[in-house]
PDB file of N, CA, C and O in Angstrom, chain B, residues numbered from 101:
ATOM      1  N   MET B 101       2.625  11.005   2.992  1.00  0.00           N
ATOM      2  CA  MET B 101       1.802  10.753   1.828  1.00  0.00           C
ATOM      3  C   MET B 101       1.116   9.402   2.031  1.00  0.00           C
ATOM      4  O   MET B 101       1.658   8.514   2.688  1.00  0.00           O
ATOM      5  N   ARG B 102      -0.059   9.262   1.471  1.00  0.00           N
ATOM      6  CA  ARG B 102      -0.832   8.025   1.570  1.00  0.00           C
ATOM      7  C   ARG B 102      -0.600   7.151   0.343  1.00  0.00           C
ATOM      8  O   ARG B 102      -0.387   7.668  -0.753  1.00  0.00           O
ATOM      9  N   LEU B 103      -0.638   5.843   0.516  1.00  0.00           N
ATOM     10  CA  LEU B 103      -0.479   4.907  -0.590  1.00  0.00           C
ATOM     11  C   LEU B 103      -1.518   5.165  -1.672  1.00  0.00           C
ATOM     12  O   LEU B 103      -1.224   4.998  -2.856  1.00  0.00           O
ATOM     13  N   SER B 104      -2.700   5.560  -1.298  1.00  0.00           N
ATOM     14  CA  SER B 104      -3.776   5.803  -2.267  1.00  0.00           C
ATOM     15  C   SER B 104      -3.475   6.960  -3.213  1.00  0.00           C
ATOM     16  O   SER B 104      -4.123   7.082  -4.253  1.00  0.00           O
ATOM     17  N   GLU B 105      -2.510   7.810  -2.878  1.00  0.00           N
ATOM     18  CA  GLU B 105      -2.161   8.974  -3.689  1.00  0.00           C
ATOM     19  C   GLU B 105      -1.097   8.679  -4.742  1.00  0.00           C
ATOM     20  O   GLU B 105      -0.866   9.502  -5.627  1.00  0.00           O
ATOM     21  N   LEU B 106      -0.449   7.525  -4.662  1.00  0.00           N
ATOM     22  CA  LEU B 106       0.635   7.200  -5.587  1.00  0.00           C
ATOM     23  C   LEU B 106       0.119   6.749  -6.940  1.00  0.00           C
ATOM     24  O   LEU B 106      -0.959   6.165  -7.047  1.00  0.00           O
ATOM     25  N   LYS B 107       0.895   7.026  -7.961  1.00  0.00           N
ATOM     26  CA  LYS B 107       0.573   6.634  -9.336  1.00  0.00           C
ATOM     27  C   LYS B 107       1.284   5.324  -9.674  1.00  0.00           C
ATOM     28  O   LYS B 107       2.272   4.974  -9.027  1.00  0.00           O
ATOM     29  N   PRO B 108       0.793   4.598 -10.680  1.00  0.00           N
ATOM     30  CA  PRO B 108       1.475   3.372 -11.100  1.00  0.00           C
ATOM     31  C   PRO B 108       2.945   3.624 -11.450  1.00  0.00           C
ATOM     32  O   PRO B 108       3.284   4.616 -12.095  1.00  0.00           O
ATOM     33  N   GLY B 109       3.797   2.712 -11.013  1.00  0.00           N
ATOM     34  CA  GLY B 109       5.232   2.839 -11.229  1.00  0.00           C
ATOM     35  C   GLY B 109       5.968   3.435 -10.044  1.00  0.00           C
ATOM     36  O   GLY B 109       7.195   3.356  -9.977  1.00  0.00           O
ATOM     37  N   ALA B 110       5.241   4.031  -9.107  1.00  0.00           N
ATOM     38  CA  ALA B 110       5.878   4.649  -7.941  1.00  0.00           C
ATOM     39  C   ALA B 110       6.415   3.583  -6.997  1.00  0.00           C
ATOM     40  O   ALA B 110       5.813   2.524  -6.824  1.00  0.00           O
ATOM     41  N   ILE B 111       7.555   3.884  -6.394  1.00  0.00           N
ATOM     42  CA  ILE B 111       8.164   3.000  -5.403  1.00  0.00           C
ATOM     43  C   ILE B 111       8.227   3.780  -4.093  1.00  0.00           C
ATOM     44  O   ILE B 111       8.625   4.945  -4.067  1.00  0.00           O
ATOM     45  N   ALA B 112       7.829   3.118  -3.007  1.00  0.00           N
ATOM     46  CA  ALA B 112       7.762   3.804  -1.717  1.00  0.00           C
ATOM     47  C   ALA B 112       8.102   2.842  -0.587  1.00  0.00           C
ATOM     48  O   ALA B 112       8.113   1.623  -0.761  1.00  0.00           O
ATOM     49  N   ARG B 113       8.378   3.420   0.568  1.00  0.00           N
ATOM     50  CA  ARG B 113       8.631   2.652   1.793  1.00  0.00           C
ATOM     51  C   ARG B 113       7.469   2.919   2.746  1.00  0.00           C
ATOM     52  O   ARG B 113       7.044   4.062   2.912  1.00  0.00           O
ATOM     53  N   ILE B 114       6.968   1.877   3.359  1.00  0.00           N
ATOM     54  CA  ILE B 114       5.890   2.033   4.341  1.00  0.00           C
ATOM     55  C   ILE B 114       6.467   2.672   5.595  1.00  0.00           C
ATOM     56  O   ILE B 114       7.460   2.199   6.147  1.00  0.00           O
ATOM     57  N   VAL B 115       5.836   3.747   6.034  1.00  0.00           N
ATOM     58  CA  VAL B 115       6.265   4.450   7.234  1.00  0.00           C
ATOM     59  C   VAL B 115       5.407   4.027   8.424  1.00  0.00           C
ATOM     60  O   VAL B 115       5.923   3.777   9.513  1.00  0.00           O
ATOM     61  N   ALA B 116       4.090   3.949   8.204  1.00  0.00           N
ATOM     62  CA  ALA B 116       3.169   3.598   9.291  1.00  0.00           C
ATOM     63  C   ALA B 116       1.845   3.129   8.710  1.00  0.00           C
ATOM     64  O   ALA B 116       1.520   3.394   7.552  1.00  0.00           O
ATOM     65  N   ILE B 117       1.099   2.434   9.536  1.00  0.00           N
ATOM     66  CA  ILE B 117      -0.265   2.053   9.189  1.00  0.00           C
ATOM     67  C   ILE B 117      -1.164   2.750  10.198  1.00  0.00           C
ATOM     68  O   ILE B 117      -1.111   2.465  11.394  1.00  0.00           O
ATOM     69  N   SER B 118      -1.987   3.663   9.706  1.00  0.00           N
ATOM     70  CA  SER B 118      -2.778   4.505  10.606  1.00  0.00           C
ATOM     71  C   SER B 118      -4.151   3.908  10.892  1.00  0.00           C
ATOM     72  O   SER B 118      -5.136   4.635  11.019  1.00  0.00           O
ATOM     73  N   SER B 119      -4.211   2.612  10.992  1.00  0.00           N
ATOM     74  CA  SER B 119      -5.446   1.913  11.310  1.00  0.00           C
ATOM     75  C   SER B 119      -5.202   1.104  12.574  1.00  0.00           C
ATOM     76  O   SER B 119      -4.064   0.951  13.016  1.00  0.00           O
ATOM     77  N   THR B 120      -6.273   0.591  13.146  1.00  0.00           N
ATOM     78  CA  THR B 120      -6.135  -0.233  14.346  1.00  0.00           C
ATOM     79  C   THR B 120      -6.971  -1.497  14.190  1.00  0.00           C
ATOM     80  O   THR B 120      -7.739  -1.645  13.240  1.00  0.00           O
ATOM     81  N   GLY B 121      -6.804  -2.382  15.127  1.00  0.00           N
ATOM     82  CA  GLY B 121      -7.642  -3.562  15.188  1.00  0.00           C
ATOM     83  C   GLY B 121      -7.320  -4.617  14.153  1.00  0.00           C
ATOM     84  O   GLY B 121      -6.172  -4.786  13.742  1.00  0.00           O
ATOM     85  N   SER B 122      -8.366  -5.326  13.738  1.00  0.00           N
ATOM     86  CA  SER B 122      -8.194  -6.484  12.860  1.00  0.00           C
ATOM     87  C   SER B 122      -7.687  -6.088  11.469  1.00  0.00           C
ATOM     88  O   SER B 122      -6.956  -6.855  10.842  1.00  0.00           O
ATOM     89  N   PHE B 123      -8.066  -4.902  10.979  1.00  0.00           N
ATOM     90  CA  PHE B 123      -7.595  -4.478   9.663  1.00  0.00           C
ATOM     91  C   PHE B 123      -6.083  -4.294   9.666  1.00  0.00           C
ATOM     92  O   PHE B 123      -5.405  -4.739   8.740  1.00  0.00           O
ATOM     93  N   LYS B 124      -5.550  -3.647  10.691  1.00  0.00           N
ATOM     94  CA  LYS B 124      -4.103  -3.444  10.791  1.00  0.00           C
ATOM     95  C   LYS B 124      -3.391  -4.791  10.907  1.00  0.00           C
ATOM     96  O   LYS B 124      -2.351  -4.995  10.281  1.00  0.00           O
ATOM     97  N   LYS B 125      -3.930  -5.694  11.688  1.00  0.00           N
ATOM     98  CA  LYS B 125      -3.328  -7.012  11.848  1.00  0.00           C
ATOM     99  C   LYS B 125      -3.322  -7.769  10.519  1.00  0.00           C
ATOM    100  O   LYS B 125      -2.342  -8.436  10.186  1.00  0.00           O
ATOM    101  N   ARG B 126      -4.416  -7.666   9.760  1.00  0.00           N
ATOM    102  CA  ARG B 126      -4.504  -8.345   8.464  1.00  0.00           C
ATOM    103  C   ARG B 126      -3.452  -7.803   7.504  1.00  0.00           C
ATOM    104  O   ARG B 126      -2.800  -8.579   6.806  1.00  0.00           O
ATOM    105  N   LEU B 127      -3.277  -6.486   7.457  1.00  0.00           N
ATOM    106  CA  LEU B 127      -2.241  -5.888   6.603  1.00  0.00           C
ATOM    107  C   LEU B 127      -0.858  -6.371   7.013  1.00  0.00           C
ATOM    108  O   LEU B 127      -0.035  -6.693   6.156  1.00  0.00           O
ATOM    109  N   GLN B 128      -0.599  -6.423   8.299  1.00  0.00           N
ATOM    110  CA  GLN B 128       0.702  -6.869   8.776  1.00  0.00           C
ATOM    111  C   GLN B 128       0.944  -8.333   8.427  1.00  0.00           C
ATOM    112  O   GLN B 128       2.066  -8.707   8.085  1.00  0.00           O
ATOM    113  N   GLU B 129      -0.085  -9.164   8.509  1.00  0.00           N
ATOM    114  CA  GLU B 129       0.046 -10.573   8.147  1.00  0.00           C
ATOM    115  C   GLU B 129       0.348 -10.746   6.662  1.00  0.00           C
ATOM    116  O   GLU B 129       0.969 -11.733   6.266  1.00  0.00           O
ATOM    117  N   MET B 130      -0.088  -9.789   5.833  1.00  0.00           N
ATOM    118  CA  MET B 130       0.176  -9.844   4.399  1.00  0.00           C
ATOM    119  C   MET B 130       1.523  -9.218   4.042  1.00  0.00           C
ATOM    120  O   MET B 130       1.875  -9.142   2.865  1.00  0.00           O
ATOM    121  N   GLY B 131       2.273  -8.771   5.040  1.00  0.00           N
ATOM    122  CA  GLY B 131       3.610  -8.246   4.799  1.00  0.00           C
ATOM    123  C   GLY B 131       3.715  -6.739   4.757  1.00  0.00           C
ATOM    124  O   GLY B 131       4.802  -6.211   4.522  1.00  0.00           O
ATOM    125  N   ALA B 132       2.632  -6.036   4.974  1.00  0.00           N
ATOM    126  CA  ALA B 132       2.660  -4.565   4.956  1.00  0.00           C
ATOM    127  C   ALA B 132       3.121  -4.063   6.324  1.00  0.00           C
ATOM    128  O   ALA B 132       2.317  -3.696   7.181  1.00  0.00           O
ATOM    129  N   LEU B 133       4.430  -4.062   6.493  1.00  0.00           N
ATOM    130  CA  LEU B 133       5.041  -3.637   7.747  1.00  0.00           C
ATOM    131  C   LEU B 133       5.871  -2.379   7.517  1.00  0.00           C
ATOM    132  O   LEU B 133       6.399  -2.182   6.423  1.00  0.00           O
ATOM    133  N   PRO B 134       5.996  -1.527   8.530  1.00  0.00           N
ATOM    134  CA  PRO B 134       6.853  -0.354   8.378  1.00  0.00           C
ATOM    135  C   PRO B 134       8.264  -0.757   7.950  1.00  0.00           C
ATOM    136  O   PRO B 134       8.849  -1.693   8.494  1.00  0.00           O
ATOM    137  N   GLY B 135       8.794  -0.036   6.968  1.00  0.00           N
ATOM    138  CA  GLY B 135      10.115  -0.311   6.442  1.00  0.00           C
ATOM    139  C   GLY B 135      10.105  -1.122   5.157  1.00  0.00           C
ATOM    140  O   GLY B 135      11.108  -1.147   4.444  1.00  0.00           O
ATOM    141  N   GLU B 136       9.006  -1.781   4.843  1.00  0.00           N
ATOM    142  CA  GLU B 136       8.918  -2.589   3.620  1.00  0.00           C
ATOM    143  C   GLU B 136       8.815  -1.684   2.392  1.00  0.00           C
ATOM    144  O   GLU B 136       8.184  -0.628   2.437  1.00  0.00           O
ATOM    145  N   ILE B 137       9.438  -2.110   1.303  1.00  0.00           N
ATOM    146  CA  ILE B 137       9.405  -1.380   0.041  1.00  0.00           C
ATOM    147  C   ILE B 137       8.249  -1.932  -0.798  1.00  0.00           C
ATOM    148  O   ILE B 137       8.079  -3.145  -0.925  1.00  0.00           O
ATOM    149  N   ILE B 138       7.464  -1.019  -1.365  1.00  0.00           N
ATOM    150  CA  ILE B 138       6.347  -1.413  -2.218  1.00  0.00           C
ATOM    151  C   ILE B 138       6.440  -0.693  -3.553  1.00  0.00           C
ATOM    152  O   ILE B 138       7.058   0.366  -3.668  1.00  0.00           O
ATOM    153  N   ARG B 139       5.820  -1.282  -4.546  1.00  0.00           N
ATOM    154  CA  ARG B 139       5.743  -0.669  -5.875  1.00  0.00           C
ATOM    155  C   ARG B 139       4.279  -0.703  -6.300  1.00  0.00           C
ATOM    156  O   ARG B 139       3.624  -1.742  -6.207  1.00  0.00           O
ATOM    157  N   VAL B 140       3.774   0.421  -6.760  1.00  0.00           N
ATOM    158  CA  VAL B 140       2.406   0.477  -7.268  1.00  0.00           C
ATOM    159  C   VAL B 140       2.441  -0.025  -8.706  1.00  0.00           C
ATOM    160  O   VAL B 140       3.085   0.581  -9.562  1.00  0.00           O
ATOM    161  N   GLU B 141       1.755  -1.121  -8.969  1.00  0.00           N
ATOM    162  CA  GLU B 141       1.749  -1.730 -10.299  1.00  0.00           C
ATOM    163  C   GLU B 141       0.646  -1.153 -11.179  1.00  0.00           C
ATOM    164  O   GLU B 141       0.906  -0.698 -12.292  1.00  0.00           O
ATOM    165  N   LYS B 142      -0.584  -1.174 -10.674  1.00  0.00           N
ATOM    166  CA  LYS B 142      -1.729  -0.722 -11.471  1.00  0.00           C
ATOM    167  C   LYS B 142      -2.797  -0.137 -10.568  1.00  0.00           C
ATOM    168  O   LYS B 142      -2.861  -0.420  -9.372  1.00  0.00           O
ATOM    169  N   THR B 143      -3.624   0.682 -11.175  1.00  0.00           N
ATOM    170  CA  THR B 143      -4.856   1.112 -10.523  1.00  0.00           C
ATOM    171  C   THR B 143      -5.985   0.886 -11.516  1.00  0.00           C
ATOM    172  O   THR B 143      -5.801   1.021 -12.725  1.00  0.00           O
ATOM    173  N   ALA B 144      -7.141   0.546 -11.000  1.00  0.00           N
ATOM    174  CA  ALA B 144      -8.297   0.359 -11.861  1.00  0.00           C
ATOM    175  C   ALA B 144      -8.706   1.709 -12.453  1.00  0.00           C
ATOM    176  O   ALA B 144      -8.306   2.749 -11.929  1.00  0.00           O
ATOM    177  N   PRO B 145      -9.491   1.715 -13.531  1.00  0.00           N
ATOM    178  CA  PRO B 145      -9.864   2.978 -14.184  1.00  0.00           C
ATOM    179  C   PRO B 145     -10.451   4.034 -13.247  1.00  0.00           C
ATOM    180  O   PRO B 145     -10.213   5.226 -13.438  1.00  0.00           O
ATOM    181  N   LEU B 146     -11.201   3.620 -12.256  1.00  0.00           N
ATOM    182  CA  LEU B 146     -11.773   4.591 -11.318  1.00  0.00           C
ATOM    183  C   LEU B 146     -10.934   4.737 -10.045  1.00  0.00           C
ATOM    184  O   LEU B 146     -11.355   5.378  -9.082  1.00  0.00           O
ATOM    185  N   GLY B 147      -9.735   4.130 -10.058  1.00  0.00           N
ATOM    186  CA  GLY B 147      -8.833   4.271  -8.926  1.00  0.00           C
ATOM    187  C   GLY B 147      -9.032   3.256  -7.814  1.00  0.00           C
ATOM    188  O   GLY B 147      -8.379   3.343  -6.774  1.00  0.00           O
ATOM    189  N   ASP B 148      -9.915   2.302  -8.017  1.00  0.00           N
ATOM    190  CA  ASP B 148     -10.205   1.328  -6.969  1.00  0.00           C
ATOM    191  C   ASP B 148     -10.441  -0.034  -7.591  1.00  0.00           C
ATOM    192  O   ASP B 148     -11.405  -0.151  -8.348  1.00  0.00           O
ATOM    193  N   PRO B 149      -9.673  -1.057  -7.353  1.00  0.00           N
ATOM    194  CA  PRO B 149      -8.604  -1.225  -6.378  1.00  0.00           C
ATOM    195  C   PRO B 149      -7.240  -0.795  -6.911  1.00  0.00           C
ATOM    196  O   PRO B 149      -7.090  -0.403  -8.068  1.00  0.00           O
ATOM    197  N   ILE B 150      -6.258  -0.883  -6.027  1.00  0.00           N
ATOM    198  CA  ILE B 150      -4.873  -0.563  -6.338  1.00  0.00           C
ATOM    199  C   ILE B 150      -4.076  -1.849  -6.201  1.00  0.00           C
ATOM    200  O   ILE B 150      -4.190  -2.545  -5.192  1.00  0.00           O
ATOM    201  N   GLU B 151      -3.268  -2.173  -7.206  1.00  0.00           N
ATOM    202  CA  GLU B 151      -2.421  -3.368  -7.132  1.00  0.00           C
ATOM    203  C   GLU B 151      -0.992  -2.947  -6.821  1.00  0.00           C
ATOM    204  O   GLU B 151      -0.412  -2.110  -7.512  1.00  0.00           O
ATOM    205  N   ILE B 152      -0.433  -3.541  -5.769  1.00  0.00           N
ATOM    206  CA  ILE B 152       0.944  -3.250  -5.378  1.00  0.00           C
ATOM    207  C   ILE B 152       1.746  -4.544  -5.346  1.00  0.00           C
ATOM    208  O   ILE B 152       1.186  -5.638  -5.282  1.00  0.00           O
ATOM    209  N   THR B 153       3.063  -4.401  -5.393  1.00  0.00           N
ATOM    210  CA  THR B 153       3.960  -5.530  -5.185  1.00  0.00           C
ATOM    211  C   THR B 153       4.700  -5.273  -3.881  1.00  0.00           C
ATOM    212  O   THR B 153       5.284  -4.210  -3.674  1.00  0.00           O
ATOM    213  N   ILE B 154       4.662  -6.272  -3.010  1.00  0.00           N
ATOM    214  CA  ILE B 154       5.342  -6.192  -1.722  1.00  0.00           C
ATOM    215  C   ILE B 154       5.927  -7.567  -1.416  1.00  0.00           C
ATOM    216  O   ILE B 154       5.232  -8.577  -1.525  1.00  0.00           O
ATOM    217  N   LYS B 155       7.186  -7.607  -1.038  1.00  0.00           N
ATOM    218  CA  LYS B 155       7.871  -8.866  -0.725  1.00  0.00           C
ATOM    219  C   LYS B 155       7.769  -9.881  -1.858  1.00  0.00           C
ATOM    220  O   LYS B 155       7.711 -11.085  -1.608  1.00  0.00           O
ATOM    221  N   GLY B 156       7.745  -9.402  -3.105  1.00  0.00           N
ATOM    222  CA  GLY B 156       7.754 -10.294  -4.251  1.00  0.00           C
ATOM    223  C   GLY B 156       6.413 -10.848  -4.683  1.00  0.00           C
ATOM    224  O   GLY B 156       6.365 -11.682  -5.587  1.00  0.00           O
ATOM    225  N   TYR B 157       5.329 -10.420  -4.075  1.00  0.00           N
ATOM    226  CA  TYR B 157       4.023 -10.872  -4.531  1.00  0.00           C
ATOM    227  C   TYR B 157       3.076  -9.698  -4.720  1.00  0.00           C
ATOM    228  O   TYR B 157       3.290  -8.610  -4.187  1.00  0.00           O
ATOM    229  N   SER B 158       2.024  -9.946  -5.491  1.00  0.00           N
ATOM    230  CA  SER B 158       1.041  -8.895  -5.787  1.00  0.00           C
ATOM    231  C   SER B 158      -0.055  -8.893  -4.743  1.00  0.00           C
ATOM    232  O   SER B 158      -0.483  -9.942  -4.260  1.00  0.00           O
ATOM    233  N   LEU B 159      -0.495  -7.702  -4.408  1.00  0.00           N
ATOM    234  CA  LEU B 159      -1.547  -7.513  -3.426  1.00  0.00           C
ATOM    235  C   LEU B 159      -2.471  -6.417  -3.934  1.00  0.00           C
ATOM    236  O   LEU B 159      -2.009  -5.344  -4.322  1.00  0.00           O
ATOM    237  N   SER B 160      -3.766  -6.679  -3.934  1.00  0.00           N
ATOM    238  CA  SER B 160      -4.745  -5.668  -4.335  1.00  0.00           C
ATOM    239  C   SER B 160      -5.429  -5.124  -3.095  1.00  0.00           C
ATOM    240  O   SER B 160      -5.878  -5.880  -2.233  1.00  0.00           O
ATOM    241  N   LEU B 161      -5.503  -3.809  -3.016  1.00  0.00           N
ATOM    242  CA  LEU B 161      -6.135  -3.130  -1.884  1.00  0.00           C
ATOM    243  C   LEU B 161      -7.210  -2.181  -2.379  1.00  0.00           C
ATOM    244  O   LEU B 161      -7.074  -1.570  -3.439  1.00  0.00           O
ATOM    245  N   ARG B 162      -8.260  -2.065  -1.618  1.00  0.00           N
ATOM    246  CA  ARG B 162      -9.260  -1.031  -1.909  1.00  0.00           C
ATOM    247  C   ARG B 162      -8.621   0.326  -1.639  1.00  0.00           C
ATOM    248  O   ARG B 162      -7.672   0.441  -0.864  1.00  0.00           O
ATOM    249  N   LYS B 163      -9.155   1.335  -2.286  1.00  0.00           N
ATOM    250  CA  LYS B 163      -8.617   2.685  -2.093  1.00  0.00           C
ATOM    251  C   LYS B 163      -8.737   3.102  -0.626  1.00  0.00           C
ATOM    252  O   LYS B 163      -7.830   3.733  -0.083  1.00  0.00           O
ATOM    253  N   SER B 164      -9.839   2.757   0.004  1.00  0.00           N
ATOM    254  CA  SER B 164     -10.032   3.103   1.417  1.00  0.00           C
ATOM    255  C   SER B 164      -9.002   2.405   2.306  1.00  0.00           C
ATOM    256  O   SER B 164      -8.578   2.965   3.317  1.00  0.00           O
ATOM    257  N   GLU B 165      -8.599   1.192   1.939  1.00  0.00           N
ATOM    258  CA  GLU B 165      -7.560   0.484   2.696  1.00  0.00           C
ATOM    259  C   GLU B 165      -6.199   1.127   2.465  1.00  0.00           C
ATOM    260  O   GLU B 165      -5.406   1.261   3.398  1.00  0.00           O
ATOM    261  N   ALA B 166      -5.926   1.524   1.224  1.00  0.00           N
ATOM    262  CA  ALA B 166      -4.646   2.149   0.886  1.00  0.00           C
ATOM    263  C   ALA B 166      -4.479   3.501   1.579  1.00  0.00           C
ATOM    264  O   ALA B 166      -3.354   3.938   1.819  1.00  0.00           O
ATOM    265  N   GLU B 167      -5.572   4.154   1.897  1.00  0.00           N
ATOM    266  CA  GLU B 167      -5.495   5.445   2.592  1.00  0.00           C
ATOM    267  C   GLU B 167      -4.955   5.299   4.009  1.00  0.00           C
ATOM    268  O   GLU B 167      -4.465   6.269   4.587  1.00  0.00           O
ATOM    269  N   ALA B 168      -5.039   4.104   4.570  1.00  0.00           N
ATOM    270  CA  ALA B 168      -4.555   3.869   5.935  1.00  0.00           C
ATOM    271  C   ALA B 168      -3.046   3.638   5.986  1.00  0.00           C
ATOM    272  O   ALA B 168      -2.471   3.555   7.072  1.00  0.00           O
ATOM    273  N   ILE B 169      -2.394   3.531   4.814  1.00  0.00           N
ATOM    274  CA  ILE B 169      -0.967   3.240   4.772  1.00  0.00           C
ATOM    275  C   ILE B 169      -0.196   4.511   4.436  1.00  0.00           C
ATOM    276  O   ILE B 169      -0.362   5.079   3.357  1.00  0.00           O
ATOM    277  N   VAL B 170       0.638   4.947   5.356  1.00  0.00           N
ATOM    278  CA  VAL B 170       1.463   6.139   5.171  1.00  0.00           C
ATOM    279  C   VAL B 170       2.798   5.693   4.587  1.00  0.00           C
ATOM    280  O   VAL B 170       3.441   4.782   5.110  1.00  0.00           O
ATOM    281  N   VAL B 171       3.212   6.344   3.494  1.00  0.00           N
ATOM    282  CA  VAL B 171       4.427   5.942   2.798  1.00  0.00           C
ATOM    283  C   VAL B 171       5.365   7.125   2.574  1.00  0.00           C
ATOM    284  O   VAL B 171       4.971   8.290   2.632  1.00  0.00           O
ATOM    285  N   GLU B 172       6.614   6.776   2.316  1.00  0.00           N
ATOM    286  CA  GLU B 172       7.649   7.742   1.946  1.00  0.00           C
ATOM    287  C   GLU B 172       8.054   7.381   0.514  1.00  0.00           C
ATOM    288  O   GLU B 172       8.525   6.271   0.266  1.00  0.00           O
ATOM    289  N   VAL B 173       7.876   8.299  -0.415  1.00  0.00           N
ATOM    290  CA  VAL B 173       8.175   8.032  -1.825  1.00  0.00           C
ATOM    291  C   VAL B 173       9.678   7.948  -2.019  1.00  0.00           C
ATOM    292  O   VAL B 173      10.427   8.816  -1.572  1.00  0.00           O
ATOM    293  N   LEU B 174      10.110   6.879  -2.699  1.00  0.00           N
ATOM    294  CA  LEU B 174      11.521   6.687  -3.007  1.00  0.00           C
ATOM    295  C   LEU B 174      11.824   7.014  -4.454  1.00  0.00           C
ATOM    296  O   LEU B 174      12.901   7.517  -4.772  1.00  0.00           O
ATOM    297  N   LYS B 175      10.873   6.727  -5.331  1.00  0.00           N
ATOM    298  CA  LYS B 175      11.080   6.945  -6.763  1.00  0.00           C
ATOM    299  C   LYS B 175       9.767   7.158  -7.461  1.00  0.00           C
ATOM    300  O   LYS B 175       9.739   7.358  -8.675  1.00  0.00           O
TER     301      LYS B 175
END
């Protein structure tokens, strides 16, 4: 499942990042690493951007960026 498909309140574990290059490196520098637990906090009315909590801080991602993150739903 993709991060962009989750609803607010969902908790998931990052399985993989299906992007390459500088975008993948930027996500990893922000803490989006395989195995990390994330929680979807909010989505904007049109679904873009998505606010998540990872490693205790908030991170906003565009929907297109969230589509590159493969997750396993925990709750």
